[in-house]
C-alpha positions as CSV (number, residue, x, y, z in Angstrom):
1,M,-43.3,-35.1,-7.4
2,R,-43.3,-38.5,-9.1
3,S,-41.0,-37.2,-11.8
4,L,-38.5,-36.1,-9.1
5,K,-38.8,-39.5,-7.4
6,R,-38.1,-41.3,-10.7
7,G,-35.1,-39.0,-11.2
8,L,-33.7,-40.0,-7.7
9,R,-34.3,-43.7,-8.4
10,S,-32.6,-43.3,-11.8
11,F,-29.6,-41.7,-10.0
12,V,-29.4,-44.7,-7.6
13,R,-29.9,-47.3,-10.3
14,H,-26.8,-46.2,-12.3
15,P,-24.1,-45.9,-9.7
16,L,-21.1,-46.7,-11.9
17,A,-21.8,-44.2,-14.7
18,N,-22.8,-41.5,-12.2
19,L,-19.6,-42.1,-10.2
20,V,-17.5,-41.5,-13.3
21,V,-19.3,-38.2,-14.0
22,I,-19.2,-37.2,-10.3
23,F,-15.4,-37.8,-10.2
24,L,-14.7,-35.8,-13.3
25,L,-17.0,-33.0,-12.1
26,F,-15.4,-33.2,-8.6
27,V,-11.9,-32.6,-10.1
28,C,-13.0,-29.7,-12.3
29,L,-15.2,-28.1,-9.6
30,T,-12.4,-28.4,-7.0
31,F,-10.0,-26.6,-9.3
32,S,-12.6,-23.9,-10.3
33,L,-13.6,-23.2,-6.6
34,S,-10.0,-23.1,-5.6
35,M,-9.2,-20.6,-8.3
36,L,-12.3,-18.6,-7.3
37,A,-11.1,-18.6,-3.7
38,V,-7.6,-17.5,-4.7
39,R,-9.1,-14.7,-6.9
40,L,-11.3,-13.4,-4.1
41,A,-8.3,-13.5,-1.7
42,A,-6.1,-11.6,-4.1
43,D,-8.7,-9.0,-4.7
44,S,-9.2,-8.6,-1.0
45,Q,-5.5,-8.3,-0.4
46,V,-5.2,-5.6,-3.1
47,E,-7.8,-3.6,-1.3
48,K,-5.9,-3.9,2.0
49,V,-2.7,-2.8,0.3
50,K,-4.5,0.3,-1.1
51,Q,-5.4,1.3,2.5
52,S,-1.7,1.8,3.4
53,V,0.4,2.0,0.2
54,G,-0.1,4.1,-2.9
55,N,-2.3,6.6,-1.1
56,Y,0.5,9.0,-0.1
57,A,2.0,12.0,-1.8
58,E,4.3,14.9,-0.9
59,L,4.9,18.3,-2.5
60,R,8.5,19.4,-2.3
61,V,11.3,21.1,-4.1
62,S,12.6,18.9,-6.9
63,S,15.9,17.1,-6.7
64,D,17.0,18.7,-9.9
65,Y,16.4,22.2,-8.6
66,Q,18.2,21.4,-5.3
67,M,21.2,20.1,-7.3
68,Q,21.1,23.4,-9.3
69,V,21.2,25.4,-6.1
70,F,23.9,23.3,-4.6
71,L,26.2,23.7,-7.7
72,E,25.6,27.4,-7.7
73,Q,26.6,27.7,-4.1
74,R,29.6,25.4,-4.6
75,Q,31.0,27.6,-7.3
76,Q,30.7,30.8,-5.3
77,D,33.5,31.9,-3.0
78,P,32.3,31.6,0.6
79,A,33.8,35.0,1.6
80,K,32.1,36.6,-1.3
81,R,28.8,34.9,-0.6
82,Q,28.9,36.1,3.0
83,A,29.7,39.7,1.9
84,E,26.7,39.6,-0.5
85,A,24.5,38.3,2.3
86,R,25.4,41.3,4.5
87,K,24.1,43.6,1.8
88,M,20.8,41.9,1.4
89,S,17.5,43.1,2.9
90,E,15.4,41.0,5.2
91,E,13.2,40.0,2.3
92,E,16.1,39.0,0.1
93,L,17.6,37.0,3.0
94,L,14.3,35.2,3.5
95,A,14.1,34.4,-0.2
96,E,17.7,33.1,-0.2
97,R,17.1,30.8,2.8
98,A,13.8,29.6,1.3
99,R,15.2,28.7,-2.1
100,T,14.9,25.0,-1.4
101,L,11.6,25.3,0.5
102,V,7.9,25.2,-0.5
103,P,5.6,28.2,0.2
104,E,3.2,27.2,2.9
105,E,0.4,28.8,1.0
106,L,1.1,26.5,-1.9
107,A,1.0,23.4,0.3
108,D,-2.3,24.6,1.8
109,D,-3.8,25.3,-1.7
110,F,-2.8,21.8,-3.0
111,S,-4.5,20.2,0.1
112,R,-7.9,21.3,-1.3
113,Q,-7.8,18.7,-4.1
114,P,-10.8,16.4,-3.8
115,E,-8.6,13.3,-3.6
116,V,-6.9,14.5,-0.4
117,V,-8.4,13.4,2.9
118,S,-5.7,14.6,5.3
119,Y,-2.4,16.4,5.1
120,D,0.5,17.8,7.2
121,K,3.3,20.2,6.7
122,V,6.9,19.5,7.7
123,L,10.1,21.5,8.1
124,Q,13.4,20.0,9.2
125,T,16.5,22.1,10.0
126,R,19.6,22.3,12.2
127,I,19.4,24.6,15.2
128,T,22.0,25.5,17.8
129,L,21.2,24.9,21.5
130,P,24.1,26.6,23.4
131,D,23.4,25.0,26.8
132,I,22.8,21.4,25.5
133,E,25.5,18.9,24.9
134,S,24.9,16.2,22.2
135,T,25.4,12.5,23.1
136,Q,25.5,11.3,19.6
137,L,28.5,10.2,17.7
138,A,29.4,12.2,14.6
139,S,28.8,10.4,11.3
140,L,31.6,9.2,9.2
141,L,31.0,11.9,6.6
142,S,31.0,14.6,9.2
143,L,34.4,13.4,10.5
144,R,35.7,13.8,7.0
145,G,34.5,17.4,6.9
146,G,31.7,16.8,4.5
147,F,28.0,17.6,4.6
148,G,25.7,16.0,7.1
149,P,22.1,15.0,6.4
150,A,20.1,17.6,4.5
151,G,23.3,19.1,3.3
152,A,24.1,21.1,6.4
153,S,27.6,20.8,7.7
154,S,28.1,19.7,11.3
155,S,28.6,22.7,13.5
156,G,29.7,21.2,16.8
157,S,28.1,19.3,19.7
158,N,25.5,22.0,20.3
159,S,23.9,21.7,16.9
160,F,20.7,19.5,16.7
161,F,18.2,18.6,14.1
162,F,14.7,20.0,14.6
163,E,11.6,18.6,13.0
164,G,8.5,20.6,12.9
165,N,5.0,19.6,11.9
166,T,1.4,20.6,12.8
167,D,0.8,17.7,15.3
168,G,3.5,15.8,17.2
169,A,1.6,12.5,17.2
170,S,1.4,12.5,13.4
171,A,5.1,12.9,12.9
172,S,6.4,10.1,10.7
173,D,8.8,8.6,13.4
174,F,6.0,8.3,15.9
175,M,3.4,7.0,13.5
176,R,5.8,4.3,12.3
177,G,6.6,3.3,15.9
178,V,10.3,4.2,15.6
179,K,10.0,6.6,18.5
180,V,7.6,6.4,21.4
181,L,6.6,9.1,23.9
182,V,7.4,8.0,27.4
183,E,6.8,11.2,29.5
184,G,4.7,14.3,29.1
185,S,2.5,14.8,26.0
186,F,2.7,15.6,22.3
187,Y,2.3,19.1,21.1
188,T,-1.0,19.7,19.3
189,Y,-2.4,21.6,16.3
190,Q,-3.3,24.4,18.7
191,D,0.3,24.7,19.8
192,H,1.2,25.1,16.1
193,L,-1.5,27.7,15.5
194,R,-0.4,29.7,18.6
195,A,3.3,29.1,18.0
196,N,3.7,27.8,21.5
197,P,7.5,27.3,22.2
198,V,7.4,23.7,23.2
199,V,9.6,20.8,22.2
200,L,10.0,17.0,22.5
201,V,13.4,15.7,23.7
202,E,14.9,12.3,23.4
203,K,15.2,10.3,26.6
204,T,19.0,9.7,26.6
205,L,19.7,13.3,25.7
206,A,17.4,14.5,28.5
207,E,19.0,12.3,31.1
208,E,22.5,13.4,30.1
209,N,21.6,17.1,30.3
210,G,19.3,16.8,33.3
211,L,16.2,17.8,31.5
212,E,12.7,16.9,32.7
213,V,9.2,17.7,31.5
214,G,8.5,21.4,32.2
215,D,12.2,22.5,32.0
216,T,13.3,25.0,29.4
217,V,16.1,25.1,26.8
218,I,17.5,28.1,24.9
219,A,17.6,27.9,21.1
220,E,19.3,30.3,18.7
221,I,17.2,31.8,15.9
222,T,18.9,31.6,12.5
223,G,19.7,35.1,11.1
224,A,18.5,37.0,14.1
225,E,20.6,39.3,16.2
226,G,20.4,40.9,19.7
227,R,17.7,40.1,22.2
228,D,15.6,38.6,19.4
229,S,18.2,36.0,18.5
230,E,17.2,33.4,21.1
231,L,13.9,31.6,21.9
232,E,13.1,29.7,25.2
233,L,11.6,26.3,24.6
234,T,9.7,24.3,27.2
235,V,10.1,20.6,27.3
236,K,6.6,19.2,26.8
237,G,7.4,15.6,26.3
238,I,10.2,13.0,26.3
239,Y,10.4,10.3,23.8
240,E,12.4,7.1,23.5
241,T,14.0,5.7,20.3
242,V,13.0,2.1,19.8
243,E,14.6,1.5,16.4
244,V,17.8,-0.4,16.9
245,E,20.4,-1.0,14.2
246,Q,20.7,-4.7,13.7
247,E,24.1,-6.3,14.2
248,G,25.9,-6.9,11.0
249,E,23.8,-4.4,8.9
250,T,25.5,-1.4,7.3
251,R,23.9,2.0,7.1
252,D,24.4,4.9,4.8
253,P,26.6,7.4,6.8
254,L,24.5,10.3,5.5
255,A,21.4,8.6,6.9
256,F,23.0,8.0,10.3
257,N,20.6,9.3,12.9
258,P,21.3,7.8,16.4
259,A,19.2,8.5,19.5
260,G,19.5,12.0,20.9
261,S,20.0,13.9,17.7
262,K,16.6,15.2,17.0
263,F,14.1,17.6,18.6
264,Y,10.4,17.8,17.6
265,A,8.5,21.1,17.8
266,P,5.4,22.7,16.3
267,L,5.9,23.8,12.7
268,S,5.5,27.5,13.4
269,V,8.2,27.3,16.1
270,V,10.6,25.6,13.8
271,Q,9.9,28.1,11.0
272,K,10.7,30.9,13.5
273,L,14.0,29.2,14.6
274,N,15.0,28.6,11.0
275,G,14.1,32.2,10.0
276,T,11.8,31.0,7.2
277,P,8.2,32.0,8.3
278,G,5.7,31.0,5.7
279,F,7.8,28.2,4.2
280,V,7.9,24.4,4.7
281,E,10.0,21.6,3.4
282,L,7.2,19.2,2.6
283,G,3.5,19.1,2.1
284,C,2.4,15.6,3.0
285,Y,-1.0,14.3,1.7
286,Y,-3.0,11.2,2.3
287,L,-5.4,10.2,-0.5
288,D,-8.7,8.5,-0.3
289,S,-7.4,5.7,-2.5
290,A,-4.4,4.6,-4.5
291,D,-6.7,4.7,-7.5
292,N,-6.6,8.5,-7.4
293,C,-2.9,8.9,-7.3
294,V,-2.7,9.4,-11.1
295,S,-5.4,12.1,-11.1
296,L,-3.6,13.9,-8.3
297,Q,-0.5,13.9,-10.4
298,E,-2.5,15.5,-13.2
299,A,-3.8,18.1,-10.8
300,F,-0.3,18.9,-9.7
301,Q,0.8,19.4,-13.3
302,N,-2.0,21.8,-13.9
303,M,-1.8,23.7,-10.6
304,V,2.0,23.8,-9.9
305,V,4.1,23.1,-12.9
306,N,2.1,25.0,-15.5
307,D,1.3,28.0,-13.2
308,T,4.8,28.8,-11.9
309,E,7.6,30.7,-13.5
310,E,10.0,27.9,-12.6
311,G,8.2,24.8,-13.8
312,N,10.9,22.4,-12.6
313,R,11.2,23.8,-9.1
314,Y,8.6,21.6,-7.4
315,E,7.7,17.9,-7.7
316,L,5.0,15.6,-6.4
317,A,6.5,12.4,-5.0
318,T,4.2,9.5,-4.3
319,D,4.5,5.9,-3.0
320,Y,2.5,4.6,-6.0
321,S,5.5,2.7,-7.3
322,D,5.6,0.8,-4.0
323,F,2.0,-0.1,-4.5
324,E,2.7,-1.3,-8.0
325,V,5.6,-3.5,-6.8
326,I,3.5,-5.0,-4.0
327,S,0.3,-5.4,-5.9
328,D,1.7,-6.6,-9.3
329,P,2.1,-10.2,-8.1
330,L,-1.4,-10.0,-6.7
331,Y,-2.8,-8.8,-10.0
332,K,-0.9,-11.6,-11.8
333,V,-2.6,-14.1,-9.4
334,V,-6.0,-12.5,-10.2
335,R,-5.4,-12.9,-13.9
336,A,-4.0,-16.4,-13.6
337,S,-6.9,-17.5,-11.3
338,A,-9.5,-15.9,-13.7
339,I,-8.0,-17.9,-16.6
340,G,-8.0,-21.1,-14.5
341,L,-11.5,-20.5,-13.3
342,A,-12.8,-20.0,-16.8
343,G,-11.0,-23.1,-18.1
344,A,-12.3,-25.2,-15.2
345,L,-15.9,-24.0,-15.7
346,A,-15.7,-24.7,-19.4
347,A,-14.5,-28.2,-18.6
348,C,-17.4,-28.7,-16.1
349,A,-19.9,-27.6,-18.8
350,L,-18.4,-29.9,-21.4
351,I,-18.4,-32.9,-19.0
352,V,-22.0,-32.3,-18.1
353,V,-23.2,-31.9,-21.7
354,L,-21.3,-35.0,-22.8
355,A,-22.5,-37.1,-19.8
356,M,-26.1,-36.1,-20.3
357,A,-25.8,-36.8,-24.0
358,I,-24.5,-40.3,-23.2
359,I,-27.1,-40.9,-20.5
360,V,-30.1,-39.7,-22.5
361,G,-28.9,-41.3,-25.7
362,G,-28.6,-44.6,-23.9
363,R,-32.1,-44.3,-22.5
364,A,-33.9,-43.4,-25.7
365,K,-36.3,-46.4,-25.3
366,E,-37.1,-45.4,-21.8
367,L,-37.9,-41.9,-23.0
368,G,-40.2,-43.4,-25.7
369,V,-42.1,-45.5,-23.1
370,L,-42.6,-42.6,-20.8
371,K,-44.0,-40.5,-23.6
372,A,-46.1,-43.4,-24.9
373,I,-47.8,-43.9,-21.5
374,G,-48.7,-40.2,-21.3
375,A,-45.8,-38.5,-19.6
376,T,-45.6,-34.9,-20.5
377,D,-42.5,-33.2,-21.7
378,R,-42.3,-31.3,-18.4
379,Q,-42.5,-34.5,-16.3
380,V,-39.7,-36.2,-18.4
381,L,-37.6,-33.0,-18.1
382,L,-38.0,-32.9,-14.3
383,Q,-36.9,-36.5,-14.0
384,Y,-33.6,-35.9,-15.8
385,A,-33.2,-32.5,-14.1
386,A,-33.4,-34.2,-10.7
387,E,-30.9,-36.8,-11.8
388,I,-28.3,-34.2,-13.1
389,T,-28.9,-32.0,-10.0
390,C,-28.0,-35.0,-7.7
391,I,-24.9,-35.6,-9.7
392,C,-23.8,-32.0,-9.6
393,L,-24.8,-31.6,-5.9
394,V,-22.6,-34.6,-4.8
395,A,-19.7,-33.4,-6.9
396,A,-20.1,-29.8,-5.6
397,L,-20.2,-30.8,-1.9
398,L,-17.1,-32.9,-2.3
399,A,-15.4,-30.1,-4.3
400,M,-16.1,-27.5,-1.6
401,G,-14.5,-29.6,1.0
402,A,-11.4,-30.4,-1.1
403,S,-11.0,-26.8,-2.3
404,A,-10.9,-25.6,1.3
405,A,-7.9,-27.8,1.8
406,V,-6.0,-27.0,-1.4
407,S,-6.9,-23.3,-2.1
408,Q,-4.2,-21.9,0.2
409,R,-1.5,-24.1,-1.4
410,L,-2.6,-23.3,-4.9
411,G,-2.6,-19.5,-4.0
412,D,0.9,-19.8,-2.5
413,W,2.1,-21.6,-5.6
414,L,0.7,-19.0,-7.9
415,L,2.1,-16.1,-5.8
416,R,5.5,-17.8,-5.6
417,E,5.7,-17.9,-9.3
418,D,5.0,-14.2,-9.7
419,A,6.0,-12.4,-6.5
420,V,9.1,-10.3,-6.2
421,V,9.9,-10.3,-2.5
422,E,13.3,-8.6,-2.6
423,Q,15.0,-6.2,-4.9
424,E,18.8,-6.0,-4.8
425,L,20.5,-2.7,-5.2
426,Q,21.9,-2.1,-8.6
427,P,25.5,-1.0,-9.1
428,G,25.8,2.5,-7.9
429,E,22.6,2.6,-5.9
430,G,22.7,3.3,-2.2
431,M,25.9,5.3,-2.5
432,P,26.1,8.2,-0.1
433,V,27.1,10.8,-2.7
434,M,24.4,13.6,-2.8
435,R,22.0,11.3,-1.0
436,F,20.3,14.2,0.6
437,L,19.0,15.3,-2.9
438,A,17.3,11.9,-3.4
439,R,15.3,11.7,-0.3
440,N,13.0,9.0,0.9
441,L,9.4,9.8,1.5
442,Y,8.6,11.4,4.8
443,K,6.0,8.7,5.4
444,E,8.9,6.1,5.3
445,G,11.0,8.0,7.8
446,G,12.1,11.0,5.8
447,R,15.4,11.8,4.2
448,F,17.4,11.1,7.3
449,S,16.5,7.5,7.5
450,A,18.3,4.6,5.9
451,P,16.6,3.1,2.8
452,D,15.4,-0.4,3.0
453,S,16.5,-2.5,0.1
454,D,14.0,-5.2,0.9
455,K,10.6,-4.9,-0.7
456,P,7.7,-5.9,1.5
457,E,6.8,-9.6,1.3
458,V,3.6,-10.3,-0.4
459,K,1.3,-12.7,1.4
460,L,-2.0,-14.2,0.3
461,E,-4.4,-15.4,2.9
462,V,-7.1,-17.6,1.3
463,V,-10.0,-17.5,3.6
464,Y,-12.9,-19.9,2.9
465,R,-15.6,-17.4,3.4
466,G,-19.4,-17.8,3.1
467,S,-19.5,-16.0,-0.2
468,L,-17.5,-18.9,-1.7
469,L,-20.3,-21.3,-0.7
470,A,-22.8,-19.1,-2.4
471,Y,-20.7,-19.1,-5.6
472,G,-20.4,-22.9,-5.4
473,I,-24.1,-23.3,-5.3
474,L,-24.5,-20.9,-8.2
475,I,-22.0,-22.8,-10.2
476,M,-23.7,-26.1,-9.4
477,L,-27.1,-24.7,-10.5
478,G,-25.6,-23.3,-13.6
479,I,-24.1,-26.5,-14.8
480,S,-27.2,-28.4,-13.8
481,L,-29.3,-26.1,-16.0
482,L,-26.8,-26.5,-18.8
483,G,-27.1,-30.3,-18.4
484,T,-30.9,-30.2,-18.8
485,A,-30.5,-28.6,-22.3
486,V,-29.6,-32.1,-23.6
487,P,-32.8,-33.9,-22.5
488,V,-34.8,-30.9,-23.7
489,A,-33.3,-31.3,-27.2
490,W,-34.0,-35.0,-27.1
491,I,-37.6,-34.6,-25.9
492,N,-38.5,-32.1,-28.6
493,R,-37.4,-34.3,-31.4
494,L,-38.4,-37.7,-29.9
495,Q,-41.1,-39.7,-31.6
496,P,-42.4,-42.4,-29.2
497,A,-43.8,-44.7,-31.9
498,R,-40.5,-44.8,-33.8
499,V,-38.6,-45.4,-30.7
500,L,-40.8,-48.3,-29.6
501,T,-40.4,-50.0,-32.9
502,M,-36.6,-50.0,-32.6
503,E,-35.0,-53.2,-31.4
């Protein structure tokens, strides 16, 4: 105890020298704790990003194969193609309609990968409703006689897009908040399993056509004839489109999808209306982590590409590239902060070692006197340990307060140096030509939505959490222990008689 008291008195007796050391340590510790806080914040932000980006994949027919089918159909004479279609059997007709679709069985098999935590199946098509009049304006490309979204030509005001999946509430538009249910209820997974003929209708379209929840509409079944060519659908819910095109912004005409143009129904119902039972357009998969996106790609290569006769027919699209764009600035901040932290800690260690070498070297006679009057090595060491601990404690307390004020600014500066907030379209990008063969991910709104050329803004929230205080205490104890190495070396080689004879 007396050794500790002597250490405290020694700390008070040399205020000027100690203040210089405290100031130098304060600067280095402030920088090191700020860098540590930034690193922890960047790591935390990366984990948050992983929860929503980089964890999505979809199995679909590849763009190259779709282009191949498109070119083949373009080169054929329409009359000849229709004549050949009349000679086809039902199986051949189904195979022809499903050339650009994915077998539902394949989508289900792929969902059994261990990385997949949930999945959905999607089919989008155009269906004719004879008794319903559309309120939408035709897109520019449709007015020119071209192809509409998904490559289907506009066929009048009674033709509507239908989107089918296994659960209405999990449809991309509703999950993103682009559309909101205002009346009735969503169709459920049981509706899909039982093929219940229910549908969700847009509010404006429902009002213009006098439709309410519980009313029925007639839909024509593709390829069917006679009494089996129509299906009666019951309106189960009415939704409202809340996405509004901002004034002054331009949209791709092929992605133009105003309110009133789309119906939502159970997947099995849309498959029946499209005449493609057992086929889907997309298999959508959510992974347990973005870290497993690469392994899922490898599983896809083994399961799909290598085991099919047409290896280029299917592709697995993911949003991992978006994760890389968003997280890359954060990873750069992590690396920069780690380098800064290591440099600041090295500076702290150097300051402590040099300061203690000067302090102990200047008190060699004091050490000799203490040893001569019977002080043990342990007592002398405790005295200097108490003194260096006081120095480090004062510097650490001041540094903790200062780092809380500067950490956010330092993090913003590091992020601003590395972050890429916006990516401009390169020449030729965003052109409407064959846009339906280069679709967006269904998670982002599907192939009928306009692409967003703005990359998400990366933000770094540096929170001064309790763990940082614990790290600060550990750093203080570490440099304090390092500082005691100097008096240990002096004590071991000190000879009291020789020191006392020195003038």
